[in-house]
C-alpha positions, 0 to 999 in steps of 0.5 A: 712120939717126938716131943717138941723142942724146948725153947729157952726163956729169952726175953723177946725185947732183948732178942730184938735188940741183939738182932738189931745190933747184929744186923747193924754190923752187917749194914742191914736194916729191917725197919719192921723188926719188933716184938709182936704185940698181937701175941704177948703170951707167945713172945714172938719177934716180928721180922717184918717185910723187906725188899728182895735186895735186903733179903739177899743181903741178909742171906749173904751175911748169914752164909758168911757167918756160917763159913767163919764158924 
């Protein structure tokens, strides 16, 4: 039986700020980006809803980053 992947102990507030800074460098804004207050024990980051053009810009930015690695 496969075990669940381990998840590092990352503060969700730190993760939100790091992601917001990285997205800002790519000139991408996710207005709803926040820590999910409905599930504090799960420590989820809510990426929110975005327009299709923003989703495409995010995908393009991730592809560019993947090519530079």
